[in-house]
C-alpha positions in Angstrom: 47.3 -27.5 -0.6 47.9 -24.7 2.2 45.0 -21.7 2.6 42.3 -23.7 0.8 39.2 -22.2 0.5 37.1 -25.1 1.3 39.1 -25.8 4.9 37.1 -24.6 7.6 39.7 -22.8 10.0 40.3 -24.2 13.2 39.1 -21.8 15.0 34.9 -22.8 14.3 36.2 -27.0 14.0 36.7 -26.3 17.8 33.7 -25.0 18.5 31.5 -28.2 16.1 34.0 -30.8 18.4 32.7 -28.8 21.6 29.0 -28.3 20.7 27.7 -31.6 20.7 29.0 -32.5 24.5 26.9 -31.6 27.3 28.9 -29.1 29.2 29.0 -29.7 33.6 25.7 -27.5 34.1 23.4 -29.5 31.5 24.9 -32.9 33.2 23.7 -31.7 36.3 20.1 -30.3 35.4 19.6 -33.3 33.0 20.7 -35.5 36.7 18.6 -33.2 38.5 15.5 -34.1 36.1 15.9 -37.5 35.7 15.8 -37.6 39.7 12.1 -36.1 40.4 9.9 -36.3 37.9 7.6 -34.6 36.9 3.9 -36.1 38.4 1.5 -37.1 36.2 -1.3 -34.9 37.3 0.5 -32.3 35.9 1.2 -33.4 33.1 -2.7 -33.9 32.5 -3.7 -30.6 34.2 -3.9 -28.8 30.6 -5.7 -31.5 29.0 -8.8 -31.4 32.0 -9.0 -27.6 31.4 -9.3 -28.1 28.0 -11.7 -31.4 28.2 -14.0 -28.9 30.7 -14.4 -26.1 28.3 -15.3 -28.3 25.7 -18.0 -30.0 28.4 -18.8 -26.4 29.5 -19.3 -24.8 25.6 -21.4 -27.9 24.0 -23.7 -27.4 27.1 -23.6 -23.9 26.5 -24.9 -25.1 22.6 -27.6 -27.9 23.9 -29.5 -25.8 26.4 -29.8 -22.8 23.5 -31.0 -25.4 21.1 -33.8 -26.6 23.4 -34.6 -23.5 24.8 -34.8 -22.5 20.5 -37.5 -25.6 19.8 -39.3 -25.6 22.9 -42.9 -25.5 21.8 -44.4 -22.5 23.2 -48.5 -22.7 24.8 -50.9 -21.1 23.0 -52.7 -17.7 24.5 -56.0 -17.8 24.0 -57.8 -14.2 22.9 -59.7 -13.2 25.8 -62.3 -10.9 24.9 
């Protein structure tokens, strides 16, 4: 059955076949990435920043709590 509606045109089949194979630039990028891995310290920086922010927020909340629950000294009225 020639010209069937269910068959893909040859150009689209060739495109799909080629899309799964990496290009020369992609191969070079993968090789370069594998040769120079990112230092673990750079990967940990965002986590450390979030951790520092959270610690400061907790310290601020604790400081406000301590100020709010602090007992005020009793003042005497002097006439």
